[in-house]
Phi, psi and omega in degrees: 000136181294147179295133179288146180212150176274353180280139176280140178306142183304324185296333187246001178288132176308122184247127178271156182297334180277345181077011184254132176252098183201179175292166178239160179235140175286134172270102184258007179285154180255355176208165184292338181278333183289146181284133179286138179287130182273076185241115183285130179241125182286149171308142178090352184231020179291152173285139185219143177283349181275114179252160177300321181297315182293325181290318186287328190247350190269335190254136171267168171243144178247134181205170176052066176291147175209159183224129181215116178052046178065014172253128180272137174239149176200167179249129174256131171259122193244111178301326183289349177245034179058037177080012180298142180257128188233126171289128183233148181234155170227124177270107183288344181280345181287114183298333181292345183258005182272078181220151179279351179272107185297338182291342182270351183277125181274120175262148181235128176282138177256320181292122177297160184303328186267011176241157178227104185285092179201159183227147178251017178300139183058021180070317180277347177087179179196183181304117191265012182203161167220161174259126181278166186296333181269016176078000170289163176246136174257119189234139167283151175239128186296320190294316182246356179078359185276168174258142178226141169270137182233128175295153185298338177285341182081004185272335184230151175203164177210148177290134182238006173217154180267153175291152172287124182248097181257355188081359183236029180070035188280159175207160176251145171243150183229159174190165168057069187258158178214135181266141176287121184293339180261337179231083190299340179284345182267124178237128177264144185207156167280129180237133178242125186258127179238148166241161184299132179060033182287153173273158179306325180291344181267351178286132183242122176257145177201170168257135182233155170250122182251132172266107186286351175273312182269347182071011177273155177213155177221150180280129178251340176210132179203174177106336175265169186284319184223155176220154176198168172051055169289125183225127189258137180295158182302330180274358178076010186262338185239145177235121174259143177202165179249142177213155177202166185235145174300138012267009178296149172248166186295343178265005179258291189207113180231169179238136173261119182249148177231120186239146172265138188254144170293131187290349180250303186279336184083003178283160181280130178255336177209149186213130179230147168270117184259348173199145181197178176087006179209182177273109182244133182218166171047072171290142179213130184277146167289161185299328182268358177077006182280338185227148173239119180262150178199168180254133178212153182249042180300331183248033174077002170219145175293117182234166176268129178245156180236123176256123180269126184296322184287312182277341183058039177238147176246142174210151176293143181290338174244122188298313183269135180299130184269350181057038169229158184258118174276343186253180181205145178302133184275066170294321176246118186279152173102357181279159187239115182265342178214163178208158178263128173278325175205188184297342189238005187223133177239139169247136187213161170262133174237157176243122180245101182051050174094341184252133184270151175218149172271132182231156174244133175238117181254174179055038185288344180251341185280108183285345181275349183232133177291131176290140182242143175262117180254119179278130179262107186279133173234172175299117187292339178285340181260325184227104178232352179213125182242130186256316182221152184223132176224138179257127173269099186290333180286318183267353182058050177228153178250123175256134182211152181264118187202173176195178180203181184303327180256006184221121173295161181312126185219167174257121182254157175229120181250123177274114187290342179267002182245097180296342180294340178291337182289139176080357181235209178251121177291172184299136179261118181274319179199144180244163183273331179195163172282148178262158178288171176302134182306338181294347178252005185258118175275126177269118185286155172243145181272135175230151168238145190212156177283145180223195183298159182062017179062028179270175178245136173232175190227154177199163171250130180254123175254120181270161175302135183212117176193101185290354174283348183257136179254150186281135172253111188289342184269002179265143177255015180294144179235152183288143169293155183244126174253124180254126182252136178237114185291167178275192177131267005279355186274010172287197178198148173277155178227185185248021176294147181316122187227098183296337179293326174283322181292336172306321181275314184293329177286350177256003176098017175266152164261140180236131174249116178257112195262128168261078183296168175303128187115348181281156177274151177112000184230019179100160183296319183298319179293319183293323182274354185292341180278344183303127184068009176235023181296138182076004178246292182295319179299320179291315179305316184293324178291323174295318185296324184292333177297000000 
């Protein structure tokens, strides 16, 4: 047995850029000529401009990006409005808004004041709205669970579905909707049925077809525990969707189904399982309807696959496994990790050992040429985690939701014809919040370390950072260490600007944010390694990082 020691291993000891482990001193002078007060300040007690109040109330969150006729839609969750969720738009065609200064971009709210665009489907929720072909928005409302059509001005709305009337206080919840391109009155959605004081076993999920003109709806798929991602082919004849059964979760084992639709009622006339036995998410049709693309982890990493309607065969779009993750656990259904720019090109977000990158994959249909994955490099302090990706085919631009250590979650726009965008920061259309002065921002470093069972685990280390504090070389004081363990457990921590972490690092703490065994972003084997070891391996990894 190795000799016990109170010293932290050098590899994991918090390292300052100066290389000095000592107390810090506040610089209280008001000019360069004034003498600085020689006052020793212990780690963990530094003065910081980040307060609990400012962290809790100042930042909105941005989620559920969508693109319709070169207009960007997204949902803002606003703490100042008691967490109300609001559909917001940016019209990219307006020349007055083509500025690199995000403060000059005019946002327009679509959700009326008395609605809250959010869904409780699957408890974690899902995409709560779609844009209809006539530019109206179909929105879920959190308070009553109903669907509403909203005019683009946000001034008018009307109920478009009836409540479930069971005699037991029942209601329906909706999420993850898709409009039939050939029969615009038909909208397919995930529907969750509740009765008052129901037990989890009494909740019923199904796929429904809703006529938004007549307010009538019919069940098109039922019998399984969960459903997600109803997606209709361009000709309106086929419906692809994902389904799975308890105790499986969507990152364990799901089924990709392909159904033929009745041309009048929209009901299913034939139904086939075209892939199963792995975690399959996000089906997406090609523009001509000849191919169905989706994400699956059949080869131990989430990859993009192509199912050909004529041959009824599936194959990965990249022949060799890239050992990066194109997918993400579907805690919230309806998000989009990749999109097609044209018939032969996909842009996608991938995760490489916890860090996200935007990639381009070409030649996805040409069987005579191997498809290649091209990484599009951006400034990693601005973009280190990408959540959703949409291609503006008319403007030849990629819009994506992302952030980094120096940038809160924002909507970016990458011009695929402008090579100057590579390696820098693409245009920022809108951000979720302002960041503090960089002198208070700790840039994390990624570490991998040995843990129990001779395995490897991962973490991000945030060192103390506050440029108002000066180093005292004669102190032997060391920073306190805060170890964070994310939820999930199949989620993962990332390095997007996080004021809750900076609250501590700006006060002289070191923070270790751990992606323990079971986290996403490191392959299927790593993600599944926590199964039946909950509360053991995750705890071991948090101890090991110390």
